[in-house]
C-alpha positions as CSV (number, residue, x, y, z in Angstrom):
1,M,-6.7,5.9,-71.4
2,D,-6.7,9.5,-70.3
3,Y,-9.8,10.1,-72.3
4,F,-11.7,7.3,-70.6
5,I,-10.5,8.5,-67.2
6,R,-11.9,11.9,-67.9
7,R,-15.1,10.5,-69.2
8,I,-15.6,8.4,-66.0
9,L,-14.8,11.4,-63.8
10,L,-17.4,13.5,-65.7
11,I,-20.1,11.0,-64.8
12,L,-20.7,12.5,-61.4
13,P,-21.1,16.1,-62.3
14,T,-23.2,15.2,-65.3
15,F,-25.4,13.0,-63.1
16,I,-25.9,15.8,-60.6
17,G,-26.8,18.2,-63.4
18,I,-29.4,15.9,-64.8
19,T,-31.1,15.0,-61.5
20,L,-30.9,18.6,-60.2
21,V,-32.7,20.0,-63.3
22,C,-35.4,17.3,-63.2
23,F,-35.7,17.6,-59.4
24,A,-36.2,21.4,-59.8
25,L,-38.8,20.9,-62.6
26,I,-41.0,18.6,-60.6
27,Q,-41.3,21.2,-57.8
28,F,-43.2,23.5,-60.1
29,V,-45.3,20.9,-62.1
30,P,-49.0,21.4,-61.2
31,G,-51.0,18.6,-59.7
32,G,-48.3,17.4,-57.3
33,P,-48.9,15.2,-54.3
34,V,-50.0,18.1,-52.1
35,E,-52.6,19.2,-54.7
36,Q,-53.8,15.7,-55.2
37,A,-54.2,15.2,-51.4
38,I,-56.2,18.4,-51.3
39,M,-58.4,17.2,-54.1
40,Q,-59.1,14.0,-52.3
41,M,-60.0,15.8,-49.2
42,R,-62.4,17.9,-51.2
43,G,-63.9,14.8,-52.8
44,I,-62.5,15.4,-56.3
45,G,-60.5,12.3,-56.5
46,E,-60.3,9.7,-59.2
47,G,-64.1,9.3,-59.2
48,E,-66.9,11.8,-59.3
49,A,-66.9,14.6,-56.8
50,R,-69.1,14.3,-53.8
51,P,-72.1,16.7,-53.5
52,G,-71.0,20.0,-52.2
53,A,-67.3,19.2,-52.8
54,E,-66.8,22.5,-54.7
55,A,-67.6,24.4,-51.5
56,A,-65.2,22.3,-49.4
57,S,-61.9,23.9,-48.4
58,I,-58.9,23.3,-46.2
59,S,-57.2,25.6,-43.8
60,E,-53.7,27.0,-44.2
61,S,-52.5,24.8,-41.3
62,Q,-53.8,21.7,-43.1
63,R,-52.0,22.7,-46.3
64,K,-48.8,23.2,-44.3
65,A,-49.2,19.9,-42.6
66,L,-49.5,18.2,-46.0
67,E,-46.4,20.1,-47.3
68,A,-44.5,18.9,-44.2
69,H,-45.7,15.3,-44.8
70,F,-44.4,15.2,-48.3
71,G,-41.3,17.2,-47.4
72,F,-42.2,20.4,-49.4
73,D,-41.8,22.6,-46.3
74,K,-38.0,22.5,-46.6
75,P,-35.8,24.7,-48.8
76,F,-35.1,23.3,-52.3
77,H,-31.4,22.6,-51.7
78,V,-32.2,20.8,-48.4
79,R,-34.8,18.6,-50.2
80,Y,-32.3,17.8,-53.0
81,W,-29.5,16.9,-50.5
82,N,-31.9,14.7,-48.6
83,W,-32.9,12.9,-51.8
84,L,-29.3,12.6,-53.0
85,V,-27.6,11.5,-49.8
86,E,-30.0,10.8,-47.0
87,E,-32.4,8.9,-49.1
88,R,-29.7,7.3,-51.3
89,L,-30.8,8.7,-54.6
90,G,-34.4,8.5,-53.5
91,T,-34.4,4.7,-53.4
92,Q,-35.2,4.7,-49.7
93,M,-38.1,7.2,-50.0
94,H,-41.5,5.8,-49.6
95,S,-43.8,5.9,-52.6
96,Y,-46.7,8.4,-52.5
97,K,-49.0,5.9,-54.1
98,Y,-47.8,2.9,-52.0
99,P,-46.7,4.4,-48.7
100,D,-45.8,1.0,-47.2
101,K,-43.1,0.4,-49.8
102,T,-39.9,2.3,-50.7
103,A,-39.1,3.3,-54.2
104,W,-36.4,0.6,-54.5
105,Q,-38.8,-2.1,-53.4
106,I,-41.2,-1.1,-56.2
107,I,-38.6,-0.6,-58.9
108,G,-36.8,-3.8,-57.9
109,G,-40.0,-5.8,-58.3
110,R,-40.1,-4.8,-62.0
111,F,-36.5,-5.7,-62.8
112,E,-37.0,-9.3,-63.7
113,V,-39.8,-8.4,-66.2
114,S,-37.9,-5.6,-67.9
115,L,-34.6,-7.4,-67.9
116,I,-36.0,-10.4,-69.8
117,F,-37.9,-8.1,-72.1
118,G,-35.0,-5.7,-72.7
119,L,-32.2,-8.3,-73.1
120,T,-34.3,-10.5,-75.4
121,G,-35.2,-7.5,-77.6
122,F,-31.7,-6.1,-77.6
123,F,-29.9,-9.3,-78.7
124,L,-32.6,-10.3,-81.2
125,S,-32.4,-6.9,-82.8
126,Y,-28.6,-7.2,-83.3
127,L,-28.6,-11.0,-84.1
128,V,-31.2,-10.5,-86.8
129,C,-30.5,-7.0,-88.2
130,I,-26.8,-7.2,-88.6
131,P,-26.8,-10.5,-90.7
132,L,-29.8,-9.1,-92.6
133,G,-28.0,-5.8,-93.3
134,I,-24.9,-7.7,-94.5
135,A,-27.0,-9.9,-96.8
136,K,-28.7,-6.9,-98.2
137,A,-25.4,-5.2,-98.9
138,L,-23.9,-8.2,-100.6
139,R,-27.1,-8.6,-102.7
140,H,-27.6,-4.9,-103.4
141,D,-30.3,-4.1,-106.0
142,S,-31.3,-7.8,-106.1
143,T,-34.8,-9.2,-105.7
144,F,-33.9,-10.3,-102.1
145,D,-32.8,-6.7,-101.3
146,F,-36.1,-5.3,-102.7
147,L,-38.4,-7.8,-101.0
148,S,-36.6,-7.6,-97.6
149,S,-36.7,-3.8,-97.8
150,V,-40.5,-3.9,-98.4
151,I,-41.0,-6.2,-95.4
152,V,-38.7,-4.2,-93.1
153,F,-40.4,-0.8,-94.0
154,V,-43.9,-2.2,-93.7
155,G,-43.1,-3.5,-90.2
156,Y,-41.5,-0.2,-89.3
157,A,-44.4,1.8,-90.6
158,I,-47.0,0.0,-88.5
159,P,-47.4,1.6,-85.1
160,P,-46.4,-0.8,-82.3
161,F,-49.7,-0.6,-80.5
162,A,-51.6,-1.4,-83.7
163,F,-49.3,-4.2,-84.6
164,G,-49.7,-5.6,-81.0
165,M,-53.5,-5.4,-81.2
166,V,-53.4,-7.2,-84.6
167,L,-51.2,-10.0,-83.2
168,K,-53.5,-10.4,-80.2
169,M,-56.5,-10.7,-82.4
170,L,-54.9,-13.3,-84.7
171,L,-52.9,-15.4,-82.2
172,S,-54.4,-14.9,-78.8
173,G,-58.0,-16.0,-79.3
174,T,-59.5,-12.6,-78.7
175,V,-61.5,-13.1,-81.9
176,E,-63.6,-16.2,-82.1
177,G,-62.6,-18.6,-84.8
178,L,-58.9,-17.5,-84.9
179,W,-55.8,-19.1,-83.4
180,D,-55.5,-19.2,-79.6
181,I,-51.7,-19.8,-79.3
182,F,-50.3,-17.1,-77.0
183,P,-51.6,-15.6,-73.8
184,V,-53.6,-12.4,-74.1
185,A,-51.6,-10.4,-71.6
186,G,-49.4,-10.5,-68.5
187,F,-45.9,-11.8,-67.8
188,Q,-46.7,-15.1,-66.0
189,S,-49.6,-17.5,-65.7
190,E,-51.5,-17.8,-62.4
191,N,-49.9,-21.3,-61.7
192,Y,-46.4,-20.1,-62.5
193,A,-45.1,-20.9,-59.0
194,Q,-46.2,-24.6,-59.3
195,L,-44.4,-25.1,-62.7
196,S,-41.1,-26.9,-63.2
197,F,-38.0,-25.0,-64.3
198,Y,-38.6,-25.8,-68.0
199,G,-42.3,-25.1,-67.5
200,K,-41.5,-21.6,-66.2
201,V,-39.2,-20.9,-69.1
202,Q,-41.9,-22.0,-71.5
203,D,-44.5,-19.9,-69.7
204,I,-42.4,-16.8,-69.9
205,F,-41.5,-17.5,-73.5
206,M,-45.2,-17.8,-74.5
207,H,-46.1,-14.6,-72.6
208,M,-43.2,-12.5,-74.0
209,F,-43.1,-13.7,-77.6
210,L,-45.6,-11.2,-79.0
211,P,-44.4,-8.2,-77.0
212,V,-40.8,-8.9,-78.0
213,L,-41.8,-9.3,-81.6
214,C,-43.5,-5.9,-81.5
215,Y,-40.4,-4.3,-79.9
216,V,-37.9,-5.8,-82.3
217,I,-40.0,-5.0,-85.4
218,G,-39.7,-1.3,-84.5
219,N,-35.9,-1.4,-84.5
220,F,-35.6,-3.4,-87.7
221,A,-35.5,-0.7,-90.3
222,I,-33.0,1.7,-88.8
223,L,-30.5,-1.0,-87.6
224,T,-30.7,-3.1,-90.8
225,L,-30.3,-0.2,-93.2
226,L,-27.5,1.3,-91.1
227,M,-25.6,-2.0,-91.3
228,K,-26.3,-2.3,-95.0
229,N,-25.3,1.3,-95.9
230,S,-22.2,1.1,-93.7
231,L,-21.0,-2.1,-95.3
232,L,-21.7,-0.7,-98.8
233,E,-19.6,2.4,-98.0
234,Q,-16.7,0.3,-96.8
235,I,-16.8,-2.0,-99.8
236,S,-16.5,1.0,-102.1
237,R,-13.3,2.2,-100.3
238,D,-9.9,2.1,-101.9
239,Y,-8.4,-0.4,-99.4
240,V,-11.0,-3.0,-100.6
241,R,-9.9,-2.5,-104.2
242,T,-6.3,-2.7,-103.0
243,V,-7.0,-6.1,-101.5
244,L,-8.7,-7.3,-104.7
245,A,-5.8,-5.9,-106.8
246,K,-3.3,-7.9,-104.8
247,G,-5.1,-11.1,-105.5
248,G,-7.3,-11.4,-102.4
249,T,-10.7,-12.8,-102.7
250,F,-13.9,-10.7,-102.4
251,R,-14.8,-12.8,-99.3
252,R,-11.5,-11.9,-97.6
253,A,-11.9,-8.2,-98.5
254,V,-15.4,-8.1,-97.0
255,W,-15.0,-10.3,-93.9
256,G,-11.3,-9.5,-93.2
257,H,-11.4,-5.8,-93.7
258,A,-14.7,-4.1,-94.6
259,F,-16.9,-5.9,-92.1
260,R,-14.9,-4.7,-89.0
261,N,-15.0,-1.1,-90.1
262,A,-18.7,-1.3,-91.0
263,L,-19.4,-2.2,-87.4
264,I,-18.2,1.2,-86.1
265,P,-21.6,3.0,-86.6
266,I,-23.4,0.0,-85.1
267,A,-21.2,0.2,-82.0
268,T,-23.1,3.4,-81.0
269,G,-25.8,1.2,-79.6
270,F,-23.6,-1.3,-77.7
271,G,-23.6,0.8,-74.6
272,A,-27.4,0.5,-74.4
273,I,-27.0,-3.0,-73.1
274,L,-26.7,-1.4,-69.6
275,T,-30.1,0.2,-69.9
276,V,-32.0,-2.7,-71.6
277,M,-34.0,-3.2,-68.4
278,F,-35.7,0.2,-69.1
279,A,-35.9,-0.3,-72.8
280,G,-39.4,-1.6,-72.9
281,S,-41.9,0.5,-74.9
282,V,-44.6,2.0,-72.7
283,V,-47.1,1.5,-75.5
284,I,-46.2,-2.2,-75.9
285,E,-46.3,-2.8,-72.1
286,Q,-49.7,-1.1,-72.0
287,V,-51.1,-3.2,-74.8
288,F,-50.0,-6.5,-73.4
289,E,-50.4,-5.4,-69.7
290,I,-46.8,-6.2,-68.9
291,P,-45.7,-4.9,-65.4
292,G,-42.4,-3.5,-66.6
293,M,-40.3,-0.4,-66.0
294,G,-41.8,1.5,-68.9
295,R,-45.3,1.1,-67.6
296,L,-44.1,1.9,-64.0
297,S,-42.5,5.2,-65.2
298,L,-45.7,6.2,-67.0
299,E,-47.8,5.5,-63.8
300,A,-45.3,7.5,-61.7
301,I,-45.5,10.5,-64.0
302,V,-49.2,10.5,-64.3
303,G,-49.7,9.9,-60.6
304,R,-47.0,12.4,-59.6
305,D,-45.3,9.7,-57.6
306,Y,-42.0,11.6,-57.5
307,P,-39.9,9.1,-55.5
308,I,-40.6,6.4,-58.1
309,F,-40.0,8.8,-61.0
310,M,-36.7,10.2,-59.6
311,G,-35.6,6.7,-58.6
312,I,-36.0,5.4,-62.2
313,L,-34.4,8.6,-63.5
314,A,-31.3,8.2,-61.2
315,I,-30.8,4.6,-62.2
316,T,-31.2,5.2,-66.0
317,S,-29.0,8.3,-65.9
318,V,-26.1,6.4,-64.2
319,L,-26.4,3.4,-66.6
320,G,-26.8,5.6,-69.6
321,L,-23.7,7.6,-68.8
322,I,-21.7,4.5,-68.2
323,G,-23.2,3.1,-71.4
324,N,-21.8,6.0,-73.4
325,V,-18.3,5.3,-72.1
326,L,-18.8,1.6,-73.0
327,S,-19.8,2.7,-76.6
328,D,-16.6,4.7,-77.0
329,F,-14.7,1.7,-75.7
330,A,-16.4,-0.5,-78.3
331,Y,-15.1,1.9,-81.0
332,V,-11.5,1.3,-79.8
333,V,-12.0,-2.5,-79.6
334,I,-13.4,-2.6,-83.2
335,D,-10.8,-0.3,-84.6
336,P,-7.7,0.4,-82.5
337,R,-6.7,3.2,-84.8
338,I,-9.5,5.4,-83.4
339,N,-7.9,8.1,-81.2
340,F,-10.1,10.3,-79.0
341,Q,-7.2,12.6,-78.2
342,G,-7.4,14.4,-81.6
343,N,-3.8,13.7,-82.6
């Protein structure tokens, strides 16, 4: 218990260290909001520059006004304190790209999408890979083990964006003459609001089937082989042979003793359930045009939208730190003999 209390108490200083370093780095990254505003004033925005834009310039007072507008006129420690306390971890700061919305309003709008995407992918990965790893371990060196390994590694070797594009071509009607079963992109249909409850569930399922499939395929190989190798290692231990020598069946030795110990390496990822809303792959979300957290974080980084980026960083840092404690707790639940005190 003392170990977990210390781990929980360490969350705050660790969080401050993470956010402080990242907050300091973004102050020196070129192309920040002030520079982008200056480029727009010179006509060097997203499109082509206006004639004579190269000769345009701004005065020092205009630059200082821009720095004051974005808060860069204050000392570093003051800006960090305002972000940490006054702006409530930056969630109350207004987005640079969408000035009429706060960071929390924009991030909160993506929660539903990423939560469905992350939870589905997380649970499917464990529900499929753990039984598959167990089956491969119990049928080691068999034809099933060989064929399943080939399928798993082929799926793992294909880049997610390439696999997604192939699925869209085959199953979304992007190529004439092929199946048109699933929507091409997006998270909901245009008439989503008019659908019944079951219609909405079906609509989301049809939109998320291909992206979730791409996401799960990428985790198959590591999680499946980790489960297989962990169970094989436990089956070869002396305590399993002792159970068999005392007249116990192989089934009892595996499911009553080896299986629980084999789950210990798998428990490392249990804490990730707190961050599943941010687990969506940026590449997959780009391919299927899903408005999730991964895509939002990429847009915030590219567009130098620091309030959005720091807001996502703060939330993921807190959930990640709590998730690490949850993983350690899962170790103790699986095997009470584990002692983090070192004695």
